[in-house]
C-alpha positions as CSV (number, residue, x, y, z in Angstrom):
1,I,16.6,-76.3,-47.0
2,D,14.8,-75.8,-43.6
3,T,12.3,-73.5,-45.3
4,F,11.6,-76.0,-48.0
5,S,11.3,-78.8,-45.5
6,R,8.8,-76.9,-43.4
7,F,6.7,-76.1,-46.4
8,C,6.8,-79.8,-47.6
9,I,5.6,-81.0,-44.2
10,K,2.9,-78.4,-44.0
11,A,1.8,-79.1,-47.6
12,A,1.6,-82.8,-46.9
13,T,-0.4,-82.5,-43.6
14,E,-2.6,-79.5,-44.4
15,N,-3.0,-80.1,-48.2
16,I,-1.8,-76.5,-49.0
17,L,0.5,-75.6,-51.8
18,I,4.2,-74.5,-51.3
19,D,4.9,-70.8,-52.0
20,P,7.8,-70.7,-54.4
21,G,8.3,-67.0,-53.5
22,M,9.7,-68.1,-50.1
23,L,12.5,-70.0,-51.7
24,K,15.8,-68.5,-53.0
25,F,17.4,-71.2,-55.0
26,Q,16.0,-72.0,-58.5
27,E,16.5,-75.7,-58.0
28,F,14.2,-75.6,-54.9
29,I,11.7,-73.4,-56.8
30,D,11.5,-76.0,-59.6
31,I,11.0,-78.8,-57.0
32,A,8.3,-76.7,-55.3
33,L,6.5,-76.2,-58.6
34,S,6.6,-79.9,-59.3
35,T,5.5,-80.7,-55.8
36,N,2.6,-78.3,-56.2
37,M,1.5,-80.0,-59.4
38,M,1.6,-83.4,-57.5
39,L,-0.5,-81.9,-54.6
40,E,-3.0,-80.4,-57.0
41,G,-3.5,-83.7,-58.8
42,Q,-3.9,-85.5,-55.4
43,R,-6.4,-82.9,-54.3
44,Q,-8.5,-83.3,-57.5
45,A,-8.4,-87.1,-57.2
46,T,-9.5,-86.8,-53.5
47,E,-12.4,-84.5,-54.5
48,E,-13.5,-86.9,-57.2
49,L,-13.2,-89.8,-54.7
50,V,-15.4,-87.9,-52.2
51,K,-18.0,-87.1,-54.9
52,S,-18.0,-90.8,-56.0
53,E,-18.4,-91.9,-52.4
54,G,-21.2,-89.4,-51.9
55,K,-23.0,-90.7,-55.0
56,Y,-22.5,-94.3,-53.8
57,R,-23.9,-93.5,-50.3
58,T,-26.9,-91.7,-51.8
59,L,-27.7,-94.7,-54.0
60,F,-26.9,-97.2,-51.2
61,E,-29.2,-95.5,-48.7
62,N,-32.1,-94.8,-51.0
63,M,-32.3,-98.2,-52.8
64,V,-35.7,-100.0,-52.6
65,H,-33.8,-103.2,-52.3
66,G,-32.2,-104.0,-49.0
67,V,-28.4,-104.2,-49.0
68,F,-25.8,-105.2,-46.5
69,Y,-22.1,-106.3,-46.3
70,Q,-20.9,-109.2,-44.3
71,L,-17.2,-110.0,-43.6
72,S,-15.8,-113.5,-44.0
73,G,-15.5,-113.7,-40.2
74,G,-19.2,-113.2,-39.9
75,A,-19.3,-109.5,-38.8
76,L,-22.0,-107.3,-40.4
77,V,-20.3,-104.0,-41.4
78,D,-22.8,-101.9,-43.3
79,V,-26.5,-101.9,-44.1
80,N,-29.0,-99.6,-45.7
81,Q,-32.4,-98.4,-44.4
82,S,-34.5,-100.6,-46.7
83,A,-32.8,-103.7,-45.3
84,L,-33.4,-102.5,-41.7
85,N,-37.1,-101.9,-42.5
86,M,-37.4,-105.5,-43.9
87,L,-35.7,-107.0,-40.9
88,G,-37.4,-104.8,-38.3
89,M,-34.1,-103.6,-36.7
90,S,-32.2,-100.5,-35.9
91,R,-28.7,-99.9,-37.5
92,D,-27.0,-100.5,-34.1
93,E,-29.0,-103.7,-33.5
94,F,-28.1,-105.1,-37.0
95,L,-24.4,-104.2,-36.9
96,G,-24.1,-105.5,-33.4
97,M,-25.2,-109.0,-34.4
98,R,-23.7,-111.9,-36.3
99,F,-25.7,-114.4,-38.4
100,D,-24.9,-117.2,-36.0
101,N,-26.6,-115.2,-33.2
102,P,-29.6,-117.3,-31.9
103,A,-31.7,-114.1,-31.8
104,W,-32.2,-114.4,-35.5
105,K,-35.4,-116.1,-36.5
106,I,-34.8,-117.2,-40.1
107,I,-36.6,-120.1,-41.9
108,R,-36.1,-121.8,-45.3
109,E,-38.9,-121.9,-47.8
110,D,-40.0,-125.3,-46.5
111,G,-40.5,-123.7,-43.0
112,L,-37.5,-125.3,-41.3
113,P,-34.9,-123.1,-39.5
114,L,-32.1,-121.8,-41.6
115,G,-28.7,-122.5,-40.0
116,A,-26.0,-119.8,-40.1
117,E,-23.8,-122.1,-42.3
118,E,-26.6,-122.2,-44.8
119,S,-27.0,-118.4,-45.1
120,P,-26.4,-117.1,-48.7
121,A,-23.6,-114.8,-47.6
122,V,-21.7,-117.7,-45.8
123,V,-22.2,-120.0,-48.7
124,A,-21.0,-117.4,-51.2
125,M,-17.8,-116.8,-49.3
126,Q,-17.1,-120.4,-48.7
127,T,-17.6,-121.4,-52.4
128,G,-16.4,-118.1,-53.9
129,K,-19.5,-118.2,-56.1
130,P,-22.7,-116.0,-56.1
131,V,-25.9,-117.4,-54.5
132,I,-28.9,-116.1,-56.5
133,N,-32.6,-116.1,-55.7
134,F,-32.4,-117.8,-52.4
135,V,-35.8,-117.5,-50.6
136,A,-36.0,-117.3,-46.8
137,G,-38.4,-115.9,-44.2
138,V,-37.3,-113.6,-41.4
139,F,-39.4,-112.7,-38.4
140,N,-39.8,-108.9,-38.2
141,R,-40.4,-108.0,-34.5
142,V,-41.7,-104.5,-35.4
143,K,-44.4,-105.9,-37.7
144,D,-44.8,-109.0,-35.5
145,S,-44.9,-111.1,-38.7
146,W,-42.8,-113.1,-41.1
147,V,-41.2,-111.2,-44.0
148,W,-40.3,-113.3,-47.0
149,L,-37.1,-112.3,-48.8
150,N,-35.4,-113.1,-52.1
151,I,-31.7,-113.0,-51.3
152,N,-28.7,-112.6,-53.6
153,A,-25.1,-112.9,-52.2
154,I,-22.1,-111.9,-54.2
155,P,-18.6,-112.7,-52.9
156,Q,-16.0,-109.9,-53.2
157,F,-12.3,-110.4,-53.5
158,R,-9.3,-108.2,-52.8
159,P,-6.8,-107.8,-55.7
160,G,-4.5,-110.9,-55.9
161,E,-6.5,-112.9,-53.4
162,D,-8.6,-116.0,-54.3
163,R,-10.7,-116.1,-51.2
164,P,-13.5,-113.6,-50.6
165,F,-13.0,-111.1,-47.8
166,Q,-16.7,-110.1,-47.7
167,A,-20.1,-110.7,-49.4
168,F,-22.4,-108.1,-50.9
169,V,-26.0,-109.1,-50.1
170,T,-29.2,-107.8,-51.6
171,L,-32.7,-108.4,-50.2
172,H,-36.0,-108.1,-52.1
173,D,-39.3,-108.3,-50.2
174,I,-41.5,-110.9,-51.8
175,T,-44.0,-111.2,-48.9
176,Q,-46.9,-110.1,-51.0
177,R,-46.0,-112.5,-53.8
178,K,-45.8,-115.4,-51.3
179,A,-49.2,-114.4,-49.9
180,M,-50.6,-114.5,-53.5
181,E,-49.0,-117.9,-54.1
182,R,-50.5,-119.2,-50.9
183,A,-53.9,-117.9,-51.8
184,L,-53.7,-119.4,-55.3
185,R,-52.7,-122.8,-53.8
186,E,-55.6,-122.6,-51.4
187,S,-57.9,-121.7,-54.2
188,E,-56.6,-124.6,-56.3
189,E,-57.1,-127.0,-53.4
190,Q,-60.7,-125.8,-52.9
191,F,-61.3,-126.3,-56.6
192,R,-59.8,-129.8,-56.6
193,T,-61.9,-130.7,-53.6
194,L,-65.1,-129.4,-55.1
195,T,-64.5,-131.1,-58.5
196,D,-63.3,-134.4,-56.9
197,L,-66.6,-134.6,-55.1
198,A,-68.8,-133.4,-57.9
199,P,-71.4,-135.9,-59.2
200,V,-70.9,-134.6,-62.8
201,G,-67.9,-134.8,-65.2
202,V,-65.7,-131.8,-65.1
203,Y,-62.7,-130.9,-67.2
204,L,-60.4,-128.0,-67.9
205,A,-58.9,-127.1,-71.3
206,S,-56.2,-124.6,-72.3
207,S,-57.0,-121.7,-74.6
208,K,-55.9,-123.9,-77.5
209,G,-58.3,-126.6,-76.6
210,Y,-56.0,-129.1,-75.0
211,C,-57.3,-131.0,-72.0
212,Q,-55.4,-130.2,-68.8
213,Y,-57.5,-131.8,-66.1
214,V,-60.5,-134.1,-65.6
215,N,-62.2,-135.0,-62.4
216,P,-62.8,-138.6,-61.1
217,R,-66.4,-138.6,-62.3
218,W,-65.3,-137.9,-65.8
219,C,-62.9,-140.8,-65.6
220,E,-65.7,-143.1,-64.4
221,M,-67.9,-142.0,-67.4
222,T,-65.2,-142.7,-70.0
223,G,-63.0,-145.4,-68.5
224,L,-59.9,-143.2,-69.2
225,T,-57.4,-142.1,-66.6
226,A,-56.6,-138.4,-66.0
227,D,-53.3,-138.8,-67.7
228,E,-54.8,-140.5,-70.7
229,A,-57.3,-137.7,-71.1
230,K,-54.7,-134.9,-71.3
231,G,-53.9,-133.0,-74.5
232,E,-56.1,-134.6,-77.2
233,G,-56.4,-137.9,-75.4
234,W,-60.0,-137.0,-74.4
235,L,-61.0,-137.6,-78.1
236,R,-60.7,-141.4,-77.4
237,S,-63.9,-141.1,-75.3
238,L,-66.1,-139.8,-78.1
239,H,-68.4,-142.1,-79.9
240,P,-67.1,-142.6,-83.5
241,D,-70.4,-141.3,-85.1
242,D,-70.1,-138.0,-83.1
243,V,-66.4,-137.2,-83.5
244,G,-66.8,-134.9,-86.5
245,R,-69.7,-133.0,-85.1
246,V,-68.1,-132.6,-81.7
247,L,-64.7,-131.6,-83.0
248,S,-66.3,-128.9,-85.3
249,A,-68.2,-127.4,-82.4
250,W,-65.2,-127.6,-80.2
251,R,-62.9,-125.8,-82.6
252,D,-65.5,-123.1,-83.1
253,M,-65.7,-122.6,-79.3
254,V,-61.9,-122.5,-79.0
255,A,-61.7,-119.9,-81.8
256,G,-64.3,-117.8,-79.9
257,R,-67.0,-118.2,-82.5
258,A,-69.5,-120.2,-80.5
259,H,-70.6,-121.2,-77.0
260,W,-69.8,-124.8,-76.0
261,D,-73.2,-126.3,-75.3
262,I,-73.8,-129.7,-77.0
263,E,-75.2,-133.1,-76.5
264,Y,-73.1,-136.1,-77.7
265,R,-72.2,-139.7,-76.8
266,L,-69.3,-141.1,-74.9
267,R,-68.2,-144.6,-75.4
268,H,-66.7,-146.2,-72.3
269,D,-63.7,-148.5,-72.6
270,D,-66.0,-151.4,-71.8
271,G,-68.3,-150.5,-74.8
272,K,-71.0,-148.9,-72.8
273,V,-72.5,-145.7,-74.4
274,L,-73.5,-142.6,-72.4
275,W,-75.3,-139.6,-73.6
276,V,-73.9,-136.4,-72.1
277,Q,-74.6,-132.6,-72.3
């Protein structure tokens, strides 16, 4: 019995198999064989778990997207290198902070500071529901600039519990996209300024020929408002005798068969007729 006990203790602590040859009684030998089968199954399960954990860590560390885990109490417990690059922090700096730390410089999409209670991870854990496509700006001290992030936070639950114990958070760098959106807005503003001040009528149409925009001068020439001109509303400005000719030329242009260069008449709402090119 002492021999069997010593082998059981050693097998449990050192994960080695029991040698049935050291036992004299068949009953103990049978128990040893069964124990060895159990230990072998446990060893295989442990090896598979280690392999699975290794694959997870490889994926976690090499993801293009930033990823981190935040506990319900606010502590940050794990983070990958992509997230650290986006935030401009070392691992120790990140894991040593909480999201209610004033050292964080985080703003909402409207430029106002983002409170800790508004962070996607906190909201996800308070509501128990995912927060998807939340946009925020984080000041990256390494780059000395703001980095814009698309953030997703997924609450995680332990078996049998209805409150999340942590949140799984992903970060996608959209700084370049935000810069392009800003440049587009600025270009649009410049275009609007130019056309609003232009002394000639200007309009934009979709590829299908529907009016999308007219400038103030066009409205003065026709007596129509910008909203009234949209779609096919601009047709109301045509002189009745020119409608057929203009529409035919317009449809050829939209179909790509002709260049839009034509003289015709506009009839103002007050009855005044204007020739235009």
